[in-house]
C-alpha positions, 0 to 999 in steps of 0.5 A: 817899340824899340827892337830886341839887340838881337834883331840890331845886331843881326849880320849884314853879310857872310862873314858875320854870321856866327856857326854853319861853317858847313856851309859858309866856310870859304870855298863850300858849295853853299857859300858860292853859290850864294856868293855868284848871285844864281840863286835857287828854290832852298829849304833851312832846316834846323832849330831856332836860332841859329842863323836861318832867318838872317842868311835869308835877307842877306841872301835877298839883299844881294839880288835884284828881286822883288823881296816877298816875306811871309810866316807860315803861322799868319799868312792866309791864302789871299797873302799868297795870291797877293804875290803871285798876282805880282807876278810879270808886273813892272814891280817884279821884272826881275823874278820875285824872291819869296822868302817863305819862315816856318813853312810846316805851317802852310796846308797843303793847297796853301803850298801846291799853290805856290808849285808852278811859279816856283817850276816855271822860275817867276818865284824863286823860294826860300823856306826855313822851317824847324820841323823835317821838310820831308815830314812837313813839306809836299813832295813836289814843292820840296823836290824843285828845292835843296835842302840845307841842314842848319846845326846848333851853334856850338858854345864857343862859336856863341860866346865869340857872339856874345863877346861882340854884341856886348862890345857893340851894345856897350854890355860890361860881362866876363869871360865866365858870365859869357859862356854861362849864357853861352851854354845855356843856350842850348845852340840858339844864337838868338836866345843867347842874346836876348839872355845878355840884352835882358840882364843888361836891363836889370842891371846898371853895373857890370854883369856877374856870374850870379847874375847868369846863374840866377838865370839859367837855373833850371828855366833855360833847359830848352825842350819841345815835346812837339819837335823834331829834335824830340823825335831825335833825343828818342831816337838817339836814345834808343840806339844807344841802348841798342848799340851798348853804349851805357854813357850815351844812354844815360846822357840821353835819358837824362835830357829826356827826363829833365825835359819832362818826359818820363813816358816816352822814355820808359816807353823806349826802354820797354821796348829796347829790352824786349827788341834789341835784349830779348833771348839773350838775357830774357829774366833783364825784361821783368826787372825793367818792367819793374824799374818802369813801375817804379820810376812811373809811381815815384814821379821826378825826381825820384824816377830818374833812380830806377829808370838810370837803372834799367838804362845802365843794365840794357845798354851792358846786357848781351843783345839778340833779336832772334825773336824781333826777326823770327816774328818779321819772316812769319809776318811776311808771309803772312802778308802773301797768304800763306799758311792758310789751312791749320793742320787737322791735329792741331784744330779744335776739335770737331767733326770730320767732312765727308771728304776727311781723306783720314776721319779723327784729329789724331793729335799727339799730347807731349807731356805723354811722351819722354821728356815731353816731346814728340814730334809731329806737323805744327806749321801748316802743309805748304810752309812746313818746312819753314824756320822763323826762329834762328838762335844767335850766337849769345849763352842763352839761346845755345844752351837752349838750343843744344838743349832741344838739340839733344831731345829731338835728337833722343825721338 
């Protein structure tokens, strides 16, 4: 079976690797460490197709250690035990280098089985993962590794990689088509080369921009709702709304909707309007709720209309998290066990015990007093002076504060 073009053209030296300049440029600590030949335990973290496996292969070739490869999706406990059994054997006198791809798929027990040998130096581990290692790798094992983040490859770098690949494979393609392929790859060099190979196999002549457009239309949107990058997008969407950047917010909304996740986008909008806008513009809460309801009834593609409205309204609205902060402070006191006894005047009507110093509830009904307000104690005795809610500097809260300050002064 013929190897895929991406494997045939896989770089064999650091200089041939596309992207990851923050790690591989001359003078970078990561590059100097590899060139020195002193290989330590490492975890490569990043999206697919950005060179993690390629770099691990290059490092492996530069050592005299016995190389073993496992993939977390297929590796069994027996596979791991077999490698461990080679420790100290004649075949591993210079140590074992284990390249473990997709380590996040190994369970805790399997990862723990490596710990002793990684710690002693009998096994040097290079692991790769597309998921956040701090969530998926056993902490004791992770603490013995240095984590390096691999980033999505830029369009310009992918274009250069495609140009070199087309020359090596003698594929006829113009620069416009190369750029279009690079744009559609979503930072994934392997995907770009696979698409180039597909096009080359489907035409006997020069690859045209029309060929590329037919291949990449819509189908090449890369979005996996189970991966960390999905949660990064959700986080970026929420933070852009909070940060009052309508351009960034609408971009992340489009990314979520085109990836098919209308539910998560809607939930973030509802959360943000309550947490980040809140009392600065409380009228916006039912507006955003209506937009979300409209979107869920319409479905895509029309859902983008009300959700775009909601996104820009939230991003450009005045901000306040005063109610959120007030709740947090109250929650802290509850966790500390404060305020256990409700003031007598607020309790549900019931008989006083014989030990009650003052008989009767003595609740004052505010609507019986001028301006529907009368001063009385509402918080329990041990926290009666607490101030949880502090109005923030926006028009709505300041007007409300001014109103109640005036009423309470008259009381």
